[in-house]
C-alpha positions in Angstrom: -33.9 3.0 -36.7 -31.0 4.4 -38.5 -27.6 3.1 -37.1 -24.8 5.5 -36.8 -21.2 4.8 -35.6 -22.3 6.2 -32.1 -24.9 3.3 -32.0 -22.1 0.8 -31.9 -20.1 2.4 -29.0 -19.6 0.4 -25.9 -21.3 2.2 -22.9 -18.9 4.0 -20.7 -18.4 1.8 -17.8 -16.3 4.1 -15.6 -17.9 5.3 -12.3 -20.4 2.6 -12.5 -20.7 -0.3 -10.0 -18.6 -3.3 -11.3 -18.7 -5.9 -8.4 -21.2 -8.6 -9.2 -21.2 -10.8 -5.8 -23.3 -13.6 -7.5 -20.7 -13.9 -10.3 -17.8 -14.0 -7.8 -19.6 -16.5 -5.6 -20.4 -18.8 -8.4 -16.7 -18.8 -9.7 -15.6 -19.6 -6.1 -18.3 -22.5 -5.8 -17.9 -23.9 -9.2 -14.4 -23.5 -10.3 -12.5 -26.7 -9.9 -8.8 -26.5 -9.0 -6.1 -29.3 -9.9 -2.4 -29.4 -9.6 -2.1 -29.4 -13.4 -4.3 -26.1 -13.6 -2.3 -24.5 -10.7 1.0 -25.3 -12.7 -0.4 -23.7 -15.9 -1.5 -20.6 -14.1 1.8 -20.2 -12.2 3.5 -20.4 -15.6 1.0 -17.8 -16.9 1.8 -15.4 -14.1 5.5 -15.9 -14.5 5.2 -15.0 -18.2 3.9 -11.5 -16.6 0.4 -11.9 -17.9 -2.4 -10.8 -15.6 -4.7 -13.5 -14.4 -8.4 -13.6 -14.8 -11.0 -13.9 -12.2 -11.6 -17.5 -13.0 -7.9 -18.2 -13.0 -7.7 -16.4 -9.6 -10.5 -18.7 -8.3 -8.5 -21.8 -9.3 -5.5 -20.7 -7.1 -7.9 -19.7 -4.2 -9.4 -23.2 -4.4 -6.1 -25.0 -4.4 -5.9 -26.7 -0.8 -3.4 -29.4 -1.2 0.0 -28.6 0.4 2.0 -29.3 -2.8 -0.1 -26.8 -4.8 0.1 -24.0 -2.1 3.8 -24.5 -1.9 4.1 -24.0 -5.7 1.9 -20.9 -5.5 4.2 -19.4 -2.9 7.4 -20.4 -4.8 5.9 -19.0 -8.0 5.1 -15.8 -6.1 8.6 -15.6 -4.8 10.2 -16.0 -8.3 7.8 -13.5 -9.9 8.6 -10.9 -7.1 12.4 -11.4 -7.5 12.0 -11.1 -11.4 10.0 -8.0 -11.4 11.0 -6.1 -8.1 14.5 -7.7 -7.2 15.2 -7.5 -3.5 14.0 -3.8 -3.0 11.6 -3.1 -0.3 10.2 0.4 -0.1 9.8 2.0 3.5 7.1 4.5 4.6 5.4 5.7 7.7 1.7 6.4 8.4 0.8 9.9 10.1 -2.6 10.3 11.6 -3.6 14.0 11.2 -7.2 13.7 12.6 -9.6 11.1 14.0 -12.8 12.9 13.9 -15.3 10.7 12.0 -19.0 10.7 11.1 -18.9 7.2 10.0 -20.1 4.3 12.2 -18.1 1.4 11.1 -18.3 -1.5 13.6 -14.7 -2.6 13.3 -13.0 0.7 13.6 -12.0 2.6 16.9 -12.8 5.8 15.3 -16.4 5.1 14.7 -18.9 7.8 15.7 -20.6 5.5 18.3 -17.3 5.1 20.2 -17.9 7.6 22.9 -14.6 6.7 24.7 -12.6 7.6 21.6 -10.5 10.8 22.3 -11.0 13.1 19.2 -8.2 15.1 18.0 -6.9 17.0 15.0 -3.2 18.1 14.8 -2.7 21.7 14.7 -0.2 22.9 12.2 2.4 23.3 14.9 1.6 19.7 16.1 1.9 18.5 12.4 5.3 20.1 12.1 6.6 18.5 15.3 5.5 15.1 14.0 7.1 15.5 10.7 10.3 16.7 12.2 10.3 13.7 14.4 9.7 11.3 11.6 12.5 13.2 9.5 14.8 12.7 12.6 14.4 9.0 12.2 15.2 9.1 8.4 11.7 8.9 6.9 11.3 10.3 3.3 7.7 8.9 2.5 4.5 9.4 4.4 0.8 8.5 4.2 -1.3 11.0 5.9 -4.5 9.5 7.4 -7.7 11.3 8.2 -11.2 10.5 9.5 -14.3 11.1 7.5 -15.5 14.5 8.7 -16.3 18.0 7.3 -13.2 19.6 9.0 -11.1 17.4 6.7 -12.2 19.0 3.3 -10.1 18.7 0.2 -8.8 22.4 0.9 -7.7 21.1 4.5 -6.0 18.0 3.2 -4.2 20.1 0.6 -3.1 22.5 3.3 -1.6 19.8 5.4 0.2 18.3 2.5 1.8 21.5 1.7 2.7 21.8 5.4 4.5 18.6 5.5 6.4 19.2 2.3 7.7 22.5 3.7 9.2 20.9 6.8 13.0 20.6 6.5 15.2 19.5 9.4 18.8 19.0 8.9 19.2 16.6 5.9 15.6 15.6 6.6 12.7 16.2 4.2 9.5 14.4 3.2 9.6 13.7 -0.7 6.4 12.0 -1.1 3.0 12.4 0.6 0.3 9.8 0.0 -3.3 10.2 1.3 -5.7 7.9 3.1 -9.0 9.8 3.5 -12.6 9.8 2.4 -13.8 9.6 -1.2 -14.1 13.1 -2.8 -15.8 14.6 -5.8 -13.8 15.0 -8.9 -13.4 18.7 -8.0 -12.3 17.7 -4.5 -9.7 15.3 -5.9 -8.4 18.0 -8.3 -7.8 20.2 -5.3 -5.9 17.6 -3.5 -3.9 16.6 -6.6 -2.8 20.2 -6.9 -0.9 20.1 -3.6 1.4 17.6 -5.0 0.3 14.4 -3.6 1.5 10.9 -4.5 -1.0 8.0 -4.3 -4.7 8.4 -3.0 -5.9 5.5 -1.2 -9.4 4.4 -0.6 -10.0 0.9 0.8 -13.4 -0.6 0.1 -12.9 -2.8 3.4 -15.2 -5.5 2.0 -16.2 -5.9 -1.6 -19.3 -8.0 -0.6 -22.4 -5.7 -0.7 -24.4 -7.4 2.0 -21.4 -7.6 4.3 -20.6 -4.0 3.6 -24.1 -2.9 4.6 -23.9 -5.0 7.9 -20.7 -3.3 9.1 -21.4 0.3 7.9 -24.1 1.7 10.0 -24.0 5.5 9.6 -22.3 8.4 7.8 -21.4 8.7 4.1 -19.5 5.5 4.1 -22.9 3.6 4.2 -22.9 4.2 0.5 -21.3 1.1 -1.0 -21.4 2.4 -4.6 -20.1 5.8 -3.8 -17.1 4.3 -2.1 -16.5 1.7 -4.8 -16.4 4.3 -7.6 -14.5 6.9 -5.7 -11.1 6.0 -7.5 -12.8 6.3 -10.8 -13.5 10.0 -9.8 -9.8 10.3 -8.7 -8.7 9.1 -12.1 -11.2 11.5 -13.8 -9.5 14.3 -11.7 -6.0 13.4 -13.1 -4.8 11.4 -10.0 -3.3 8.5 -12.0 -1.7 6.8 -8.9 -4.4 5.3 -6.7 -4.3 2.5 -4.0 -7.1 0.0 -3.4 -7.4 -2.4 -0.4 -9.6 -4.7 1.6 -9.8 -5.3 5.4 -9.5 -9.2 5.6 -11.6 -10.6 8.3 -15.0 -9.0 7.5 -16.0 -11.5 5.0 -14.7 -14.7 3.3 -11.1 -13.8 2.4 -11.4 -15.6 -0.9 -14.2 -13.2 -2.0 -12.1 -10.3 -1.1 -9.2 -11.4 -3.2 -11.5 -11.7 -6.1 -12.8 -8.3 -5.3 -9.4 -6.7 -5.4 -8.6 -8.4 -8.8 -11.9 -7.3 -10.2 -11.2 -3.7 -9.0 -7.7 -3.9 -10.7 -9.3 -5.1 -13.9 -12.0 -2.4 -13.8 -9.5 0.4 -13.5 -7.3 -1.1 -16.3 -10.2 -1.4 -18.6 -11.5 2.2 -18.0 -8.3 4.1 -17.6 -5.6 2.1 -19.2 -3.8 1.7 -15.7 -4.6 -0.4 -12.7 -3.9 0.7 -9.1 -0.5 1.6 -8.1 -0.9 -0.3 -4.9 -2.9 -3.0 -3.2 -3.3 -3.2 0.6 -4.5 -6.2 2.5 -4.6 -5.3 6.2 -5.9 -8.2 8.4 -8.5 -7.3 11.1 -6.9 -6.8 14.4 -8.3 -5.6 17.8 -10.3 -2.4 17.8 -12.0 -0.8 20.7 -14.9 -3.0 21.8 -15.3 -4.8 18.4 -16.0 -8.5 18.5 -14.8 -10.2 15.3 -17.0 -12.9 13.6 -14.8 -16.1 13.9 -16.3 -17.5 10.6 -14.2 -14.8 8.8 -11.0 -14.8 10.9 -8.0 -15.2 8.6 -5.5 -17.7 9.8 -1.7 -17.1 9.4 -1.8 -20.0 6.8 -4.5 -18.4 4.8 -3.0 -15.0 4.9 0.4 -16.0 3.6 -1.5 -17.9 0.8 -3.6 -14.9 -0.2 -0.5 -12.6 -0.4 1.1 -15.1 -2.9 -2.0 -15.3 -4.9 -2.4 -11.6 -5.2 1.3 -11.4 -6.4 0.6 -13.8 -9.1 -2.6 -12.3 -10.0 -1.4 -8.6 -10.4 2.3 -8.9 -11.4 3.0 -5.2 -11.7 1.0 -3.8 -8.8 2.8 -2.7 -5.6 1.7 -4.6 -2.5 1.7 -2.9 0.9 2.1 -4.8 4.2 1.4 -2.8 7.5 2.5 -3.1 11.0 -0.9 -4.6 11.9 1.0 -7.9 11.3 3.5 -9.4 13.8 7.3 -9.4 12.9 7.3 -13.1 12.0 4.4 -12.9 9.5 5.9 -9.8 7.9 9.2 -11.5 7.5 7.5 -14.4 5.8 5.3 -12.7 3.4 8.0 -10.3 2.2 9.2 -13.3 0.1 5.7 -13.7 -1.5 5.3 -10.4 -3.1 5.3 -7.5 -0.6 7.1 -4.4 -2.0 6.4 -1.7 0.5 6.2 -1.9 4.4 5.9 0.7 7.2 8.6 1.0 9.8 8.7 2.7 13.2 4.9 3.0 13.0 2.9 4.9 15.7 -0.9 5.3 15.4 -1.7 7.6 18.3 -2.1 11.2 17.1 1.0 13.1 18.1 2.9 10.1 19.3 5.9 10.4 17.0 7.0 13.6 18.8 5.8 12.4 22.2 8.3 10.5 24.2 6.1 9.2 27.0 4.9 5.7 26.4 1.2 4.9 27.1 -0.1 1.5 27.9 -2.2 -0.5 25.5 -5.5 0.0 27.2 -4.9 3.8 27.1 -3.8 3.6 23.4 -7.0 1.7 22.2 -9.0 4.9 22.9 -6.7 6.9 20.8 -5.7 4.5 18.0 -7.7 3.2 15.1 -6.5 -0.4 15.6 -3.8 -2.3 17.4 -0.4 -2.7 15.7 1.6 -5.9 16.2 5.0 -4.8 15.0 6.2 -1.8 17.1 10.0 -1.9 16.1 11.8 1.4 15.3 12.6 2.2 11.6 16.3 1.4 12.1 15.4 -2.0 13.7 13.2 -2.8 10.6 15.9 -1.6 8.2 18.5 -3.8 10.3 16.5 -6.9 9.8 16.0 -6.2 6.0 19.7 -5.9 5.7 20.4 -9.2 7.4 17.9 -10.8 5.0 19.8 -9.2 1.9 16.9 -7.0 1.1 17.6 -3.5 -0.2 15.6 -1.0 1.8 14.5 2.0 -0.3 13.2 5.6 0.3 13.1 6.2 -3.6 10.6 8.8 -4.9 12.2 9.3 -8.3 9.4 8.0 -10.5 6.8 10.3 -8.9 8.8 13.6 -9.4 9.9 12.5 -13.0 6.4 11.9 -14.2 6.8 8.1 -14.3 3.3 7.6 -12.8 0.0 5.9 -14.0 0.1 4.8 -17.5 3.6 6.1 -17.9 4.8 4.1 -14.9 3.3 0.9 -16.5 5.2 1.6 -19.7 8.3 2.0 -17.7 7.7 -1.0 -15.5 6.3 -3.7 -17.6 9.3 -4.4 -19.7 11.0 -5.3 -16.5 13.0 -2.0 -15.7 11.8 -1.7 -12.1 14.5 -3.8 -10.9 17.2 -2.1 -13.0 16.5 1.5 -12.4 14.7 1.4 -9.1 17.4 -0.6 -7.5 20.0 2.2 -8.4 17.8 4.9 -6.8 17.2 2.5 -3.8 20.9 2.3 -3.3 21.2 6.1 -3.3 18.6 6.5 -0.7 20.1 3.9 1.4 23.3 5.6 1.2 21.7 8.8 2.5 20.1 6.9 5.4 23.4 5.3 6.5 25.2 8.7 6.4 22.4 10.6 8.3 20.6 8.2 10.5 21.8 4.7 10.8 23.4 3.2 14.0 27.1 2.1 13.5 26.1 -1.6 13.2 23.4 -0.8 10.7 25.7 1.4 8.7 28.2 -1.4 8.5 25.6 -3.9 7.2 24.1 -1.2 4.8 27.5 -0.6 2.9 28.0 -4.3 2.5 24.5 -4.6 0.9 25.1 -1.7 -1.3 28.4 -3.2 -2.4 26.7 -6.6 -3.1 23.9 -4.9 -5.1 26.3 -2.8 -7.2 28.0 -6.1 -8.2 24.5 -7.4 -9.2 23.7 -4.4 -11.2 26.8 -4.7 -13.2 25.1 -7.5 -15.1 22.6 -5.0 -16.4 24.4 -1.7 -16.7 27.5 0.3 -15.9 27.6 1.5 -12.3 30.3 4.1 -12.5 27.6 7.0 -12.3 26.0 5.2 -9.2 29.3 4.9 -7.6 30.1 8.6 -8.3 26.9 9.6 -6.8 27.4 7.7 -3.7 30.8 9.6 -3.2 28.8 12.8 -3.8 26.3 11.7 -1.0 29.3 11.0 1.4 30.4 14.6 0.8 27.2 15.9 1.8 24.9 16.1 -1.4 21.3 14.8 -1.1 18.4 13.8 -3.3 20.4 12.4 -6.2 18.4 10.0 -8.4 18.0 8.6 -11.9 
């Protein structure tokens, strides 16, 4: 055989299965944790180096209270170093709940005959977006069931519809997507509509558990779903979001799966996921959870901290599935995005009549545990000295994917994103905040301007705030 340079090429690993369940289980079973190892790995993470799978297993197997406290304290410090006190806000908007999949844990599953199926008309969609704009939202994630009606062309149409809705000073500046896996051509169609992040959650990374819960529809195909974001990357969508539904299998395995997925995307495309989501299984219509995999509050707060240490530069999304107290706690450990004012029933943002919970379960995908308004969420963030942000500057300036990593890894997120967060908060205060929230908001802005003076001149930020007070909008760096 004659060897050529091509003979030495490493096989292309993109769009190939990358989860080895046996490898992960062996690491979890055989990796020994100790306080000394935990200390070493926290220091490694604080030096902004990504943790390996084995490193992650050490932290997952740390069970003594002193080590767990160190993990949480380390995550808190890492978050403050990279992200500062900024918390990005968004809202989910369910467009349609028709679905051919039969996922045991989901209220939208095809076998749930009590579910009320609906797809928003264009008129309905506009009303929903107007209601969200009236509350001050600037960032949405559109959610769809998996059904032929929700084709790439339809998704693109709804995205363009949302972007075209302007009410007063209200506008949606970033539309993310949570929908079915697509082909490369399908992802290209959606990309051309101007989306931000495309999310596909694996739900559980354990192949056998996945097969157990997914009983029908295209979602039965574990590999197709696992490699879907490879296709998105190939289509040019360089902002993708991954996630697992904690409570379907051993939570430690799912953390390892998320880290492995992150490593895979970085190895193949030079950029990891833009965001990681970690929803915890809550009530869904007629689903009975296996108590072996129920994630306690203690384990949930621990896994959030471990994920922050393992993937320093990846955004972490916490949803309204979690109750207010848990949301407040884990904000310290690494969360960078939360939803506020969330409603899951189709058409509910523009619908004033409140339905009771038993009625809602036939219309919602799952139960939410934090039903506060957006202003109430912002009010608490301000009380806790966080900087609420609706910023979308990076996406519109091309600082996405690999370019975003180049921008963020040196530590500039805190410096530049904080300035843009201040400007979007000033907009919210002028247009939507209650008087008491406005008073708190200006005080938080003043404090953050003083902090920014350590890094840069703030004259231009202050100038733009004054322009916002006079009526200008959408000013950003």
